[in-house]
GUPA-277525 format. One record per residue: residue number from 1; x, y, z of N, C-alpha, C, O in turn. Coordinates in pm, whole numbers. Atoms other than C-alpha are relative to their C-alpha. Layout:
NODE   i    n_x    n_y    n_z   ca_x   ca_y   ca_z    c_x    c_y    c_z    o_x    o_y    o_z
NODE NUM      X      Y      Z      X      Y      Z      X      Y      Z      X      Y      Z
...
***
This chain:
NODE   i    n_x    n_y    n_z   ca_x   ca_y   ca_z    c_x    c_y    c_z    o_x    o_y    o_z
NODE   1     35     52    118   2226   1887 -14806    -48   -169     -1     31   -254     38
NODE   2     71    115     19   2007   1576 -14862    123    -84    -44    221    -33    -99
NODE   3   -146     69     67   2265   1295 -14944    -57    -88   -162    -73   -210   -172
NODE   4     76     78     84   2117   1204 -15272     24     57   -149      0    177   -160
NODE   5     44    -79    135   2128   1290 -15643   -125     -8   -112   -152   -101   -188
NODE   6    122      9     93   1837   1354 -15838     17    -10   -129    -62    -90   -179
NODE   7     -7     20    119   1948   1383 -16178    156     -5    -44    231     34     45
NODE   8    -91     27     74   2248   1319 -16393     -4     88   -154    -62     49   -256
NODE   9    -14     -6    179   2319   1512 -16714     88     -7    -59    201     -3    -12
NODE  10   -140     56     98   2521   1438 -16985    -30    117   -122   -124    131   -199
NODE  11    -14   -111    162   2612   1731 -17251     36    -76   -107    155   -105   -106
NODE  12    -16     24    116   2585   1578 -17591     11     67   -128    -40    172   -168
NODE  13     21    -93    179   2635   1675 -17940    -91    -34    -89   -135     51   -165
NODE  14    108    -65     88   2384   1544 -18122    -96   -123     89    -76   -242    111
NODE  15    130      2   -119   2049   1508 -17877    -50   -211    -74    -46   -325    -29
NODE  16     68    140     75   1898   1219 -18136     55   -139    -26      1   -247    -50
NODE  17   -103    123     54   2172    995 -18203     23    -34    169     28   -156    184
NODE  18      2     37    -97   2207    993 -17817   -113    -55     85   -102   -144    168
NODE  19    106     98    -28   1864    913 -17740    -55   -135    -65   -152   -201    -26
NODE  20     -6    132     71   1882    625 -17964     72    -73     67     11   -177     90
NODE  21   -146     43    -52   2167    508 -17816    -30   -112    169     -8   -223    217
NODE  22     55     43   -156   2007    513 -17456   -136    -82     14   -159   -171     95
NODE  23    173     33     55   1627    439 -17577     15   -200    -40    -16   -310      6
NODE  24      6    139     61   1707    165 -17794    108   -102    -14     94   -222    -38
NODE  25   -111     90     -5   2061     57 -17779     18    -78    170     60   -190    198
NODE  26    -33     78   -146   2064      7 -17375   -140    -35     67   -165   -104    166
NODE  27    130     28   -107   1694     24 -17304    -61     46     62   -173      7     96
NODE  28     28    -90   -115   1671    278 -17085   -154     82    -21   -175    143   -126
NODE  29    157    -74     19   1274    429 -17035     38    137    -33    109    203     43
NODE  30     45   -152     38   1228    758 -17201    -95     25     33   -192    -44      1
NODE  31     98    -91    -20   1022   1014 -17049    -72     28   -100    -15     35   -209
NODE  32     88   -106     88    747   1169 -17232     74    113    -64    173    125      7
NODE  33    -87   -115     75    913   1457 -17434   -106     74   -126   -159     11   -218
NODE  34     31    -73    101    769   1705 -17643     95      3   -147    210     47   -134
NODE  35   -132     71     89    953   1595 -18014     59    156    -61     61    156   -184
NODE  36    -20    -99     49   1075   1968 -18067    143      5    116    257     48    101
NODE  37   -127    -28    -98   1275   1936 -17734     92     10     13    154    -78    -46
NODE  38   -163     49    -15   1619   1997 -17629     41    -15     92    117     61    150
NODE  39    -27     43   -149   1628   1791 -17336    -55   -101      1   -174    -89    -27
NODE  40     61     73    -41   1567   1438 -17257     42    -80    106    156   -106    145
NODE  41    -78     59   -137   1517   1244 -16951    -48   -148     20   -149   -190    -37
NODE  42     17    130     31   1534    884 -16873    -48    -56    166     24    -24    261
NODE  43    -18     -1   -163   1408    765 -16527     39   -158     27     11   -265    -28
NODE  44    -79    121    -42   1608    526 -16342    -42    -40    123   -153     -7    165
NODE  45     44     32   -143   1611    375 -16001     17     88     94    118     63    159
NODE  46    -73    -59   -116   1631    638 -15746     42    138    -94     69    228    -14
NODE  47    -40    -80     55   1727    898 -16014    -51     36   -159   -140    -38   -201
NODE  48    -23    -18    127   1736   1035 -16371     95     17    -58    201     49     -5
NODE  49   -129    -26     43   1938   1058 -16615    -47    108   -107   -163     92   -146
NODE  50     34   -110     90   1937   1398 -16873     92    -13    -50    197    -45      5
NODE  51    -96      3     90   2097   1415 -17196    -57    106    -66   -163     99   -126
NODE  52    -14   -112     55   2157   1785 -17302     92     76    -51    204     72      1
NODE  53   -106      9    103   2326   1958 -17595    107     90     85     93    186    161
NODE  54   -115    -43   -102   2706   1989 -17472     23    150     30     48    191    144
NODE  55     23   -113      5   2692   2351 -17585    -77     71    121    -38    127    224
NODE  56     78    -73   -101   2438   2475 -17407    -18    -36    167    -52     35    262
NODE  57    -34     60   -166   2496   2215 -17086    127    131     44    134    213    135
NODE  58   -186   -121    -56   2864   2446 -17060    -51    154     -8    -26    232     84
NODE  59     65   -126    -32   2668   2770 -17162    -64      4    155     -8     85    228
NODE  60    110     -1   -116   2395   2706 -16839    129    -49    131    104    -16    248
NODE  61    -59     -1   -136   2691   2595 -16598    163    126    -16    270    119     45
NODE  62   -130    -97     38   2936   2921 -16761    115    -37     -5    203     33     45
NODE  63   -126     14      1   3206   2751 -16828     34    -47   -182    -60    -52   -261
NODE  64    -60     15    139   3402   2666 -17182    -51   -149    -40    -57   -242     40
NODE  65     33    129     52   3276   2381 -17433     81    -53    -42     48   -158    -96
NODE  66   -146      8     83   3615   2346 -17562     55   -161    101     96   -268     56
NODE  67    -65    117    -86   3719   2104 -17258     46   -156    -74    -31   -228   -138
NODE  68    -66    131     83   3938   1796 -17394     76    -94    141    111    -57    253
NODE  69    -20     81   -108   4039   1502 -17207    -41   -109    107   -129   -172     49
NODE  70     69     71   -113   3939   1292 -16918    -89    100     79    -19    191    124
NODE  71     74   -125    -90   3685   1525 -16727     28    -20    164     44     71    245
NODE  72     -8     50   -110   3724   1296 -16424   -141    -41    120   -165    -45    241
NODE  73    111     63    -43   3407   1166 -16402    -28   -102    -49     10   -108   -165
NODE  74     15    107     71   3283    821 -16465   -137    -36     53   -168      3    166
NODE  75    153     63    -43   2919    659 -16433     14   -127     19     84   -189    -61
NODE  76    -10    157    -32   2879    310 -16275   -173    -47      7   -275      7     50
NODE  77    106     80      1   2630     63 -16330     15   -116     35     65   -188    -52
NODE  78    -32    143    -62   2643   -264 -16099    -83   -136    -36   -204   -124    -21
NODE  79     98    114     49   2499   -617 -16220     25    -81    105     75    -29    205
NODE  80     28     89    -87   2462   -947 -16029    182    -57      3    274    -47     85
NODE  81   -110     60      7   2741  -1116 -16149     99     27   -128     69    129   -190
NODE  82    -55      5     81   3033  -1183 -16421    -21     20   -149     35     76   -244
NODE  83     66    -11    189   2784  -1260 -16720    -49     93      6    -18    181    -74
NODE  84     52   -203     44   2614   -949 -16691     72     69     -4     27    179    -34
NODE  85    -73   -125     33   2893   -757 -16708     29    -36   -187     16     52   -271
NODE  86    -60     25    108   3016   -943 -17032   -131     50   -100   -109    124   -196
NODE  87     95    -12     77   2655   -927 -17176    -44    163     18   -104    210    -78
NODE  88     52   -146     11   2579   -539 -17069    138     80    -92    116    164   -179
NODE  89   -125    -58     97   2926   -429 -17235    -17    -45   -130     18     38   -213
NODE  90     13     12    125   2847   -606 -17543   -119     61    -62   -114    110   -175
NODE  91     72    -92     39   2534   -454 -17561    -26    123    -70    -89    165   -167
NODE  92    -67   -178    -25   2672   -103 -17486     56     18   -192     23     94   -282
NODE  93    -66    -68    129   2915   -161 -17793    -92    -58   -121    -56    -31   -236
NODE  94     82     63    138   2648   -346 -18036    -93    178    -29   -113    230   -139
NODE  95     53   -150     22   2465     33 -17961     59     87    -65    -10    184    -97
NODE  96    -85    -72     27   2728    192 -18089    102     88    108    170    187     80
NODE  97   -126   -110    -48   2942    313 -17781    188    -77    -40    207   -129   -150
NODE  98    -94     19     23   3293    222 -17779     89    -84     95    161    -20    172
NODE  99   -101     30   -163   3486    -51 -17517    129     64     19    239     65    -34
NODE 100   -149    -91    -77   3707    154 -17327    117   -138     39    214   -152    -36
NODE 101    -17     91    -87   3827   -146 -17114    -75   -115     16   -190   -116     62
NODE 102     46    154     24   3783   -539 -17167    -49     17    154    -11     99    237
NODE 103    -24     21   -138   3642   -669 -16862     93    -85    105    119   -194     54
NODE 104    -72     73    -94   3846   -817 -16576    -11    -11    127   -105     40    188
NODE 105     12     -2   -139   3910   -891 -16257     90    131     24    180    178    -45
NODE 106    -45   -108    -27   3971   -599 -16047    105    -24    124    138   -131    175
NODE 107    -70     33   -119   4201   -483 -15766    -74     16    129    -12     10    235
NODE 108    112     80   -145   3910   -532 -15493    -51    -68    -10   -133    -94     78
NODE 109     55    145     11   3816   -827 -15632   -100    -42    -64   -132   -161    -68
NODE 110    130     51     92   3498   -785 -15869     61    -16    -97    172    -68    -89
NODE 111     -6     40    139   3517   -806 -16216    -81    159    -56   -179    208      1
NODE 112     69   -139     42   3437   -448 -16439     81    -15   -126    182    -83   -146
NODE 113    -78    -45    121   3505   -313 -16791    -81    117      0   -182    118     70
NODE 114     51   -119     70   3410     37 -16943    -31     23   -142     27    -21   -241
NODE 115     -8    -55    148   3267    204 -17223      2    110    -51    109    166    -28
NODE 116    -21   -169     59   3220    545 -17395    -97     24    -46    -93      9   -168
NODE 117    127    -36     74   2897    640 -17476     23     70   -118    143     88   -138
NODE 118    -20   -101    147   2844    869 -17849    130    104     63    225    138     -6
NODE 119    -45   -122     66   2997   1140 -17688     89     11    114    113    113    179
NODE 120   -123     39    -82   3265    978 -17470    -16     20    100     76     84    152
NODE 121    -14     17   -126   3132    941 -17143    -16   -106     -9    -66   -181    -93
NODE 122   -124    138    -20   3316    679 -16979   -106    -72    126   -105    -25    240
NODE 123     91     82    -62   3041    420 -16823     57   -148     70     80   -241     -7
NODE 124    -60    165    -53   3175     95 -16584   -100    -46     28   -187     21     82
NODE 125     44    108    -21   3012   -205 -16567     54   -102     88    136   -183     44
NODE 126    -72     87    -60   3092   -396 -16279    -61   -115    121   -171    -78    162
NODE 127    106    134    -67   2958   -730 -16048     94     26     88    192     89     50
NODE 128    -72    -26   -111   3111   -729 -15689     62   -147     36      3   -256     39
NODE 129    -66    168    -89   3345  -1019 -15544    -77    -99      8   -198    -75     10
NODE 130     32    119     40   3271  -1349 -15571    -61    -43    132   -165   -109    134
NODE 131     17     -3   -119   3277  -1341 -15175   -148     51     48   -213      6    141
NODE 132    108   -112    -25   2995  -1095 -15172     61    141     74    -14    239     72
NODE 133     -1   -101    -37   3167   -841 -15007     52    101    -68     51    215    -21
***
């Protein structure tokens, strides 16, 4: 297997609201799509982010859509410094995200916080250690 991930697909309850959150709220570039399409793709550096209805994604994976609690998966977005962490978390909250963890110094020497998108997917926003390690 090649060491890469080409698409990360998030199951969403309201596709239109999720598209608005990621496109308008966070500014991700939405790829062209048919207006009645049941999937949306955003072009990211090195990969794509896809949004697909929660129940349909569960059906495709042949699992129950009724999962609850922590899924064991988080997404991370690294930025250059503390100010960028604070700014991106504020941008996400302004777009409708829930601030899950206030930004703070980390055990590994960096600075990070977490938000949950409209469907509860956890995103960490992190800056590297000040000494660059």
